[in-house]
MIPAZA-921283 format. One record per residue (C-alpha): x, y, z; residue number from 0. Coordinates in steps of 0.25 Angstrom, whole numbers. Each point is the difference from the previous one (the first is absolute). Last residue first. Layout:
N
{atom {X Y Z} NUM};
...
***
This chain:
131
{atom {24 67 -60} 130};
{atom {-5 -6 13} 129};
{atom {-2 -13 -6} 128};
{atom {14 -1 -4} 127};
{atom {5 4 14} 126};
{atom {-9 -11 6} 125};
{atom {6 -10 -9} 124};
{atom {14 4 3} 123};
{atom {-3 -2 15} 122};
{atom {-6 -13 -3} 121};
{atom {12 -5 -8} 120};
{atom {9 5 12} 119};
{atom {-7 -8 10} 118};
{atom {-8 9 9} 117};
{atom {-12 -8 3} 116};
{atom {8 -12 3} 115};
{atom {-12 -7 5} 114};
{atom {7 -5 13} 113};
{atom {7 14 2} 112};
{atom {-11 9 -3} 111};
{atom {-9 -9 8} 110};
{atom {9 1 12} 109};
{atom {1 15 0} 108};
{atom {-15 1 -1} 107};
{atom {-3 -10 11} 106};
{atom {10 7 9} 105};
{atom {-5 14 -4} 104};
{atom {3 11 -10} 103};
{atom {5 -9 -11} 102};
{atom {5 9 -12} 101};
{atom {-4 -4 -14} 100};
{atom {10 6 -9} 99};
{atom {-3 8 -13} 98};
{atom {6 13 7} 97};
{atom {-9 -2 12} 96};
{atom {-12 -9 1} 95};
{atom {-5 -1 14} 94};
{atom {-4 -13 7} 93};
{atom {-6 -6 13} 92};
{atom {-11 10 4} 91};
{atom {-2 4 -15} 90};
{atom {-3 -14 -4} 89};
{atom {-12 -1 10} 88};
{atom {0 -13 7} 87};
{atom {-11 -11 1} 86};
{atom {-3 -5 -14} 85};
{atom {14 3 -5} 84};
{atom {7 -7 11} 83};
{atom {15 5 1} 82};
{atom {9 -11 6} 81};
{atom {0 -4 14} 80};
{atom {12 4 9} 79};
{atom {12 -7 6} 78};
{atom {9 9 7} 77};
{atom {14 5 -6} 76};
{atom {-4 14 3} 75};
{atom {3 6 -14} 74};
{atom {0 -12 -9} 73};
{atom {-14 -4 6} 72};
{atom {1 -15 -1} 71};
{atom {-10 -8 -7} 70};
{atom {-15 -4 0} 69};
{atom {-11 -7 -8} 68};
{atom {9 -7 -10} 67};
{atom {-7 -10 -10} 66};
{atom {6 6 -12} 65};
{atom {4 14 2} 64};
{atom {10 0 -11} 63};
{atom {-9 -6 -10} 62};
{atom {-12 9 3} 61};
{atom {10 12 -1} 60};
{atom {5 -5 -14} 59};
{atom {-14 -2 -6} 58};
{atom {-4 14 5} 57};
{atom {-11 -1 10} 56};
{atom {-16 0 1} 55};
{atom {-4 -4 14} 54};
{atom {-8 -12 5} 53};
{atom {-4 -3 14} 52};
{atom {-13 8 0} 51};
{atom {-4 -6 -13} 50};
{atom {0 -14 5} 49};
{atom {11 -9 -5} 48};
{atom {3 -5 14} 47};
{atom {11 2 10} 46};
{atom {4 -12 9} 45};
{atom {15 2 0} 44};
{atom {3 -8 -12} 43};
{atom {-12 6 -7} 42};
{atom {8 13 1} 41};
{atom {-4 12 8} 40};
{atom {0 12 -10} 39};
{atom {-3 -10 -11} 38};
{atom {4 7 -12} 37};
{atom {-7 2 -13} 36};
{atom {9 3 -11} 35};
{atom {4 12 -8} 34};
{atom {3 -1 -15} 33};
{atom {14 2 -4} 32};
{atom {9 12 -3} 31};
{atom {-8 9 8} 30};
{atom {-7 13 -5} 29};
{atom {-13 -6 -4} 28};
{atom {-1 -7 14} 27};
{atom {1 13 7} 26};
{atom {12 2 10} 25};
{atom {-5 2 14} 24};
{atom {12 -7 7} 23};
{atom {-6 -10 9} 22};
{atom {-15 0 -5} 21};
{atom {4 -1 -14} 20};
{atom {-10 8 -8} 19};
{atom {-11 -4 -9} 18};
{atom {-10 9 8} 17};
{atom {3 -9 12} 16};
{atom {-15 -3 2} 15};
{atom {0 -3 -15} 14};
{atom {11 -9 0} 13};
{atom {-5 -8 12} 12};
{atom {-14 -1 -7} 11};
{atom {6 -4 -13} 10};
{atom {8 -11 6} 9};
{atom {-13 -5 7} 8};
{atom {-8 0 -13} 7};
{atom {12 -8 -7} 6};
{atom {-1 -10 11} 5};
{atom {10 -2 11} 4};
{atom {-2 -14 5} 3};
{atom {10 -5 -10} 2};
{atom {11 8 5} 1};
{atom {6 9 -11} 0};
***
């Protein structure tokens, strides 16, 4: 955890997200590892550790995202920004269908790809949770 993210700030981010990953929706108690605080816009790109630039994320998604802000929409081949949990509504960009996260927009599709939201182990995890 970044040294400028206090225990209180982490708790605020977790409560705001209702302890769910803001990229896939899985509750922290159902995940294999504790969620992490993600800098939506990384410090490398001028992002701060202010609450509005922080999201609650599964450990793996936070690692896969890294400092990325954008990627290529796999459908159009065009560069697009990634999903921004503070500015975007999840339902405008994603749909959960048969335990898979489906990207509904360029940012949604790019985020699914970059964060590997449908890795086999994540789909298996969603299936177990659904039971």
